[in-house]
PADO-734601 format. One record per residue (C-alpha): residue number from 1; x negated, y, z negated. Coordinates in Angstrom, 3 decimals. Each point is the difference from the previous one (the first is absolute). Example, Ala and Ser with C-alpha at 12.3 -4.5 7.8 and 13.67 -1.06 7.14 Angstrom:
<r koltor="1" u="-12.300" v="-4.500" w="-7.800"/>
<r koltor="2" u="-1.370" v="3.440" w="0.660"/>
***
This chain:
<r koltor="1" u="18.737" v="-12.205" w="-11.524"/>
<r koltor="2" u="0.839" v="3.489" w="1.283"/>
<r koltor="3" u="3.797" v="0.313" w="-0.232"/>
<r koltor="4" u="0.015" v="3.586" w="1.292"/>
<r koltor="5" u="-2.422" v="-0.605" w="2.851"/>
<r koltor="6" u="1.004" v="1.048" w="3.495"/>
<r koltor="7" u="-2.019" v="-2.773" w="1.632"/>
<r koltor="8" u="2.960" v="-2.133" w="1.155"/>
<r koltor="9" u="1.578" v="2.793" w="2.060"/>
<r koltor="10" u="-3.361" v="1.149" w="1.388"/>
<r koltor="11" u="-0.960" v="-3.535" w="0.998"/>
<r koltor="12" u="3.343" v="-0.594" w="1.710"/>
<r koltor="13" u="-0.494" v="3.127" w="2.100"/>
<r koltor="14" u="-3.591" v="-0.931" w="0.793"/>
<r koltor="15" u="0.710" v="-3.634" w="0.896"/>
<r koltor="16" u="3.025" v="0.851" w="2.144"/>
<r koltor="17" u="-2.066" v="2.480" w="2.011"/>
<r koltor="18" u="-2.916" v="-2.422" w="0.392"/>
<r koltor="19" u="2.281" v="-2.876" w="1.033"/>
<r koltor="20" u="1.773" v="2.220" w="2.515"/>
<r koltor="21" u="-3.320" v="0.944" w="1.581"/>
<r koltor="22" u="-1.205" v="-3.607" w="-0.008"/>
<r koltor="23" u="3.244" v="-1.135" w="1.617"/>
<r koltor="24" u="-0.431" v="2.624" w="2.725"/>
<r koltor="25" u="-3.516" v="-1.244" w="0.767"/>
<r koltor="26" u="1.188" v="-3.627" w="0.048"/>
<r koltor="27" u="2.804" v="0.798" w="2.422"/>
<r koltor="28" u="-2.389" v="1.922" w="2.253"/>
<r koltor="29" u="-2.429" v="-2.933" w="0.175"/>
<r koltor="30" u="2.841" v="-2.437" w="0.652"/>
<r koltor="31" u="1.294" v="2.246" w="2.773"/>
<r koltor="32" u="-3.420" v="0.186" w="1.623"/>
<r koltor="33" u="-0.391" v="-3.804" w="0.078"/>
<r koltor="34" u="3.547" v="-0.471" w="1.330"/>
<r koltor="35" u="-0.626" v="2.610" w="2.688"/>
<r koltor="36" u="-3.172" v="-1.808" w="1.064"/>
<r koltor="37" u="1.984" v="-3.199" w="0.347"/>
<r koltor="38" u="2.652" v="1.702" w="2.109"/>
<r koltor="39" u="-2.537" v="1.384" w="2.509"/>
<r koltor="40" u="-1.626" v="-3.420" w="0.313"/>
<r koltor="41" u="-3.095" v="0.404" w="-2.186"/>
<r koltor="42" u="-0.501" v="-2.713" w="-2.593"/>
<r koltor="43" u="-0.879" v="1.280" w="-3.488"/>
<r koltor="44" u="-2.069" v="-3.173" w="-0.454"/>
<r koltor="45" u="-2.092" v="0.873" w="3.014"/>
<r koltor="46" u="-0.614" v="3.521" w="-1.283"/>
<r koltor="47" u="-0.864" v="-1.253" w="-3.479"/>
<r koltor="48" u="-2.479" v="-2.464" w="1.429"/>
<r koltor="49" u="-1.837" v="2.652" w="1.963"/>
<r koltor="50" u="-3.199" v="0.391" w="-1.991"/>
<r koltor="51" u="-0.891" v="3.464" w="1.192"/>
<r koltor="52" u="3.429" v="1.438" w="-0.756"/>
<r koltor="53" u="0.027" v="-1.667" w="-3.409"/>
<r koltor="54" u="-3.355" v="1.563" w="-0.891"/>
<r koltor="55" u="1.138" v="3.435" w="1.138"/>
<r koltor="56" u="3.256" v="-0.313" w="-1.911"/>
<r koltor="57" u="-1.816" v="-1.104" w="-3.169"/>
<r koltor="58" u="-2.472" v="2.886" w="0.308"/>
<r koltor="59" u="2.735" v="2.599" w="0.398"/>
<r koltor="60" u="2.230" v="-1.397" w="-2.732"/>
<r koltor="61" u="-2.578" v="-0.668" w="-2.729"/>
<r koltor="62" u="0.647" v="3.340" w="-1.750"/>
<r koltor="63" u="3.762" v="-0.467" w="0.308"/>
<r koltor="64" u="-0.260" v="-3.486" w="-1.492"/>
<r koltor="65" u="-2.087" v="1.353" w="-2.892"/>
<r koltor="66" u="2.556" v="2.758" w="-0.610"/>
<r koltor="67" u="2.878" v="-2.482" w="-0.002"/>
<r koltor="68" u="-1.693" v="-2.460" w="-2.377"/>
<r koltor="69" u="-0.962" v="2.733" w="-2.453"/>
<r koltor="70" u="3.478" v="1.503" w="0.305"/>
<r koltor="71" u="1.602" v="-3.317" w="-0.920"/>
<r koltor="72" u="-2.370" v="-0.292" w="-2.992"/>
<r koltor="73" u="0.921" v="3.512" w="-1.181"/>
<r koltor="74" u="3.706" v="-0.800" w="0.314"/>
<r koltor="75" u="-0.212" v="-3.244" w="-1.942"/>
<r koltor="76" u="-2.107" v="1.489" w="-2.821"/>
<r koltor="77" u="2.213" v="3.132" w="-0.259"/>
<r koltor="78" u="-2.897" v="2.423" w="-0.168"/>
<r koltor="79" u="2.257" v="2.842" w="1.101"/>
<r koltor="80" u="3.330" v="0.515" w="1.747"/>
<r koltor="81" u="1.837" v="2.654" w="1.969"/>
<r koltor="82" u="0.706" v="2.847" w="-2.428"/>
<r koltor="83" u="-3.060" v="-0.564" w="-2.202"/>
<r koltor="84" u="-2.455" v="2.852" w="-0.564"/>
<r koltor="85" u="-3.706" v="-0.666" w="-0.255"/>
<r koltor="86" u="-3.349" v="-0.069" w="1.740"/>
<r koltor="87" u="-1.016" v="-2.278" w="2.865"/>
<r koltor="88" u="-3.690" v="0.194" w="0.895"/>
<r koltor="89" u="-0.211" v="3.282" w="-1.994"/>
<r koltor="90" u="2.877" v="1.515" w="2.026"/>
<r koltor="91" u="2.893" v="1.007" w="-2.252"/>
<r koltor="92" u="3.685" v="0.330" w="0.816"/>
<r koltor="93" u="3.357" v="-1.743" w="0.095"/>
<r koltor="94" u="0.372" v="-3.232" w="1.974"/>
<r koltor="95" u="2.549" v="1.082" w="2.589"/>
<r koltor="96" u="0.068" v="-3.160" w="2.099"/>
<r koltor="97" u="-1.958" v="-3.192" w="0.493"/>
<r koltor="98" u="-0.031" v="-3.188" w="2.022"/>
<r koltor="99" u="-2.263" v="-3.007" w="0.442"/>
<r koltor="100" u="-2.574" v="2.009" w="1.954"/>
<r koltor="101" u="-0.145" v="3.554" w="-1.450"/>
<r koltor="102" u="1.189" v="2.422" w="-2.677"/>
<r koltor="103" u="1.196" v="3.610" w="0.173"/>
<r koltor="104" u="-1.049" v="2.232" w="-2.902"/>
<r koltor="105" u="1.490" v="3.500" w="-0.421"/>
<r koltor="106" u="-1.929" v="2.476" w="-2.204"/>
<r koltor="107" u="1.203" v="3.162" w="-1.747"/>
<r koltor="108" u="-0.933" v="2.140" w="3.010"/>
<r koltor="109" u="2.392" v="-2.024" w="2.145"/>
<r koltor="110" u="-2.806" v="-1.671" w="1.924"/>
<r koltor="111" u="0.644" v="-3.579" w="1.107"/>
<r koltor="112" u="-2.954" v="-2.391" w="-0.054"/>
<r koltor="113" u="0.222" v="-3.437" w="1.640"/>
<r koltor="114" u="-2.322" v="-2.608" w="-1.536"/>
<r koltor="115" u="-0.441" v="-3.448" w="1.596"/>
<r koltor="116" u="0.428" v="-2.838" w="-2.480"/>
<r koltor="117" u="-3.323" v="-1.505" w="1.003"/>
<r koltor="118" u="-1.824" v="3.152" w="-1.115"/>
<r koltor="119" u="1.497" v="0.114" w="-3.495"/>
<r koltor="120" u="-2.609" v="-0.657" w="-2.702"/>
<r koltor="121" u="1.271" v="1.812" w="-3.134"/>
<r koltor="122" u="3.516" v="0.784" w="-1.183"/>
<r koltor="123" u="1.020" v="2.178" w="-2.965"/>
<r koltor="124" u="3.738" v="-0.293" w="-0.702"/>
<r koltor="125" u="1.231" v="2.811" w="-2.272"/>
<r koltor="126" u="3.650" v="-1.063" w="-0.161"/>
<r koltor="127" u="0.060" v="-3.792" w="-0.367"/>
<r koltor="128" u="2.366" v="-1.140" w="-2.804"/>
<r koltor="129" u="-0.698" v="3.104" w="-2.134"/>
<r koltor="130" u="-1.956" v="3.258" w="-0.023"/>
<r koltor="131" u="-1.677" v="2.106" w="-2.660"/>
<r koltor="132" u="-0.721" v="3.635" w="-0.846"/>
<r koltor="133" u="-3.689" v="0.366" w="-0.869"/>
<r koltor="134" u="-0.051" v="3.357" w="-1.798"/>
<r koltor="135" u="-2.975" v="1.874" w="-1.433"/>
<r koltor="136" u="-0.110" v="3.477" w="-1.500"/>
<r koltor="137" u="-2.859" v="2.055" w="-1.411"/>
<r koltor="138" u="0.730" v="2.177" w="-3.045"/>
<r koltor="139" u="-2.213" v="2.492" w="-1.812"/>
<r koltor="140" u="-2.167" v="-0.901" w="-2.968"/>
<r koltor="141" u="1.940" v="2.270" w="-2.369"/>
<r koltor="142" u="3.237" v="-2.011" w="0.343"/>
<r koltor="143" u="1.311" v="-2.539" w="-2.496"/>
<r koltor="144" u="-0.373" v="-3.256" w="1.958"/>
<r koltor="145" u="2.581" v="-1.859" w="-2.097"/>
<r koltor="146" u="2.506" v="2.741" w="0.786"/>
<r koltor="147" u="-0.869" v="-0.156" w="3.711"/>
<r koltor="148" u="0.568" v="-3.764" w="0.131"/>
<r koltor="149" u="3.272" v="0.361" w="-1.895"/>
<r koltor="150" u="1.240" v="2.583" w="2.522"/>
<r koltor="151" u="-0.935" v="-2.238" w="2.921"/>
<r koltor="152" u="1.813" v="-2.955" w="-1.566"/>
<r koltor="153" u="3.085" v="2.075" w="-0.801"/>
<r koltor="154" u="0.231" v="1.304" w="3.574"/>
<r koltor="155" u="-0.165" v="-3.529" w="1.398"/>
<r koltor="156" u="2.522" v="-1.309" w="-2.556"/>
<r koltor="157" u="2.458" v="2.764" w="0.865"/>
<r koltor="158" u="-0.286" v="-0.800" w="3.697"/>
<r koltor="159" u="0.516" v="-3.704" w="-0.621"/>
<r koltor="160" u="3.127" v="0.759" w="-2.059"/>
<r koltor="161" u="1.639" v="1.737" w="2.972"/>
<r koltor="162" u="1.980" v="-2.342" w="2.331"/>
<r koltor="163" u="-1.358" v="1.689" w="3.132"/>
<r koltor="164" u="-3.601" v="-0.777" w="-0.912"/>
<r koltor="165" u="0.628" v="-3.258" w="-1.829"/>
<r koltor="166" u="0.993" v="-1.482" w="3.355"/>
<r koltor="167" u="-3.449" v="0.851" w="1.328"/>
<r koltor="168" u="-2.109" v="-0.742" w="-3.101"/>
<r koltor="169" u="-0.626" v="-3.507" w="-1.295"/>
<r koltor="170" u="-1.107" v="1.292" w="-3.408"/>
<r koltor="171" u="-1.131" v="3.174" w="-1.732"/>
<r koltor="172" u="-3.590" v="1.201" w="0.028"/>
<r koltor="173" u="-2.864" v="-1.976" w="-1.475"/>
<r koltor="174" u="-2.542" v="2.460" w="-1.429"/>
<r koltor="175" u="-3.391" v="-1.606" w="0.570"/>
<r koltor="176" u="-1.853" v="2.670" w="-1.980"/>
<r koltor="177" u="-3.057" v="2.172" w="0.580"/>
<r koltor="178" u="-1.570" v="-0.865" w="3.325"/>
<r koltor="179" u="-2.967" v="2.336" w="-0.015"/>
<r koltor="180" u="-1.664" v="2.863" w="-1.902"/>
<r koltor="181" u="-1.503" v="2.739" w="2.158"/>
<r koltor="182" u="-1.331" v="3.529" w="-0.449"/>
<r koltor="183" u="3.285" v="1.231" w="1.492"/>
<r koltor="184" u="2.380" v="-1.903" w="-2.281"/>
<r koltor="185" u="1.494" v="-3.337" w="-1.042"/>
<r koltor="186" u="1.515" v="-2.281" w="2.656"/>
<r koltor="187" u="3.015" v="-2.091" w="-1.056"/>
<r koltor="188" u="1.412" v="-2.838" w="2.107"/>
<r koltor="189" u="3.420" v="-1.642" w="0.015"/>
<r koltor="190" u="1.922" v="-2.309" w="2.331"/>
<r koltor="191" u="3.708" v="-0.258" w="0.802"/>
<r koltor="192" u="1.259" v="-3.192" w="1.713"/>
<r koltor="193" u="2.669" v="0.707" w="2.617"/>
<r koltor="194" u="2.113" v="-1.714" w="2.600"/>
<r koltor="195" u="-1.710" v="-0.548" w="3.380"/>
<r koltor="196" u="-0.875" v="3.295" w="1.754"/>
<r koltor="197" u="1.623" v="2.074" w="-2.785"/>
<r koltor="198" u="-3.264" v="1.001" w="-1.675"/>
<r koltor="199" u="-0.312" v="3.106" w="2.159"/>
<r koltor="200" u="3.411" v="1.338" w="-1.093"/>
<r koltor="201" u="-0.588" v="-0.883" w="-3.641"/>
<r koltor="202" u="-3.514" v="1.466" w="0.026"/>
<r koltor="203" u="1.092" v="3.336" w="1.477"/>
<r koltor="204" u="2.842" v="0.396" w="-2.509"/>
<r koltor="205" u="-2.226" v="-1.046" w="-2.904"/>
<r koltor="206" u="-2.662" v="2.572" w="0.902"/>
<r koltor="207" u="2.649" v="2.709" w="0.255"/>
<r koltor="208" u="1.337" v="-0.791" w="-3.475"/>
<r koltor="209" u="-3.464" v="-0.292" w="-1.525"/>
<r koltor="210" u="-0.826" v="3.500" w="1.309"/>
<r koltor="211" u="3.119" v="1.428" w="-1.656"/>
<r koltor="212" u="-0.630" v="-1.907" w="-3.253"/>
<r koltor="213" u="-3.626" v="1.177" w="-0.184"/>
<r koltor="214" u="1.027" v="3.606" w="0.618"/>
<r koltor="215" u="2.590" v="-0.181" w="-2.793"/>
<r koltor="216" u="-2.465" v="-1.597" w="-2.433"/>
<r koltor="217" u="-2.991" v="2.169" w="0.835"/>
<r koltor="218" u="-2.126" v="-2.891" w="1.295"/>
<r koltor="219" u="-2.873" v="1.273" w="2.127"/>
<r koltor="220" u="-1.642" v="-1.747" w="2.936"/>
<r koltor="221" u="-3.744" v="-0.613" w="-0.022"/>
<r koltor="222" u="-2.174" v="2.671" w="1.592"/>
<r koltor="223" u="-3.738" v="0.045" w="0.776"/>
<r koltor="224" u="-2.133" v="1.163" w="-2.938"/>
<r koltor="225" u="-3.497" v="1.439" w="0.164"/>
<r koltor="226" u="-2.414" v="1.298" w="-2.654"/>
<r koltor="227" u="-2.431" v="2.805" w="0.844"/>
<r koltor="228" u="-3.091" v="0.427" w="-2.204"/>
<r koltor="229" u="-1.553" v="3.469" w="-0.114"/>
<r koltor="230" u="-3.472" v="0.295" w="-1.595"/>
<r koltor="231" u="-0.495" v="3.703" w="-0.686"/>
<r koltor="232" u="-3.592" v="-0.344" w="-1.254"/>
<r koltor="233" u="-1.216" v="-1.796" w="3.125"/>
<r koltor="234" u="1.554" v="2.695" w="2.206"/>
<r koltor="235" u="-1.860" v="2.786" w="-1.878"/>
<r koltor="236" u="-3.305" v="-1.830" w="0.336"/>
<r koltor="237" u="0.582" v="-0.615" w="3.690"/>
<r koltor="238" u="0.846" v="3.673" w="0.566"/>
<r koltor="239" u="-3.189" v="1.047" w="-1.806"/>
<r koltor="240" u="-2.129" v="-2.275" w="2.184"/>
<r koltor="241" u="1.612" v="1.366" w="3.146"/>
<r koltor="242" u="-0.648" v="3.591" w="-1.184"/>
<r koltor="243" u="-3.702" v="-0.739" w="-0.575"/>
<r koltor="244" u="-0.334" v="-1.437" w="3.522"/>
<r koltor="245" u="1.635" v="3.058" w="1.531"/>
<r koltor="246" u="-2.158" v="2.527" w="-1.929"/>
<r koltor="247" u="-3.228" v="-1.939" w="0.460"/>
<r koltor="248" u="-2.440" v="1.972" w="2.192"/>
<r koltor="249" u="-0.965" v="-1.652" w="3.282"/>
***
């Protein structure tokens, strides 16, 4: 369905890391039970001890919840290592993950570890494809048809270049006038891109739009205000103030 999607490689990296961590935990548990057998303690006896079982269940309930939710996230492919998005309103790149927790690195370089059991909402910005959501506000005195033509031409020229065609799925789709304000006219367009390439495409597109607008004399919207000055009312007000000042007390 998505021939250019990077999901297969991302999922391989994610699954291999998760399986490696799960294998490590399995070997550790097996080693603990074998060690108990060597020193003469029966694992069956320990498992049958009610008090120890209750304590173990109490301490491991959060870990069990993290593991179950982690397995569910893996099987549903909500996100993988290398994806960029938001997890519980925290944004960044998924740097690593396992069946119990995730590591999210933001643009400031800060690493946030989020337990799987605490994950409630996920926004994946790079799954299968991405998109440039572009809006620009131009002044009222511009020819809107000309503005839209310039925007389309800039996107078409980018898409015709091999360097950017590798990152763009298609040229721009001009959606039209988004909003009319006292400052200007807001126009919206979208550009579908390969996963995580919408930032590169968006920056280059904005750069070229700035140059194209400068060459064509297109102006950006600016705040507009009207000031009404009533000369007659001011004269009357000044006369009233003069009478109050000269009035004998």
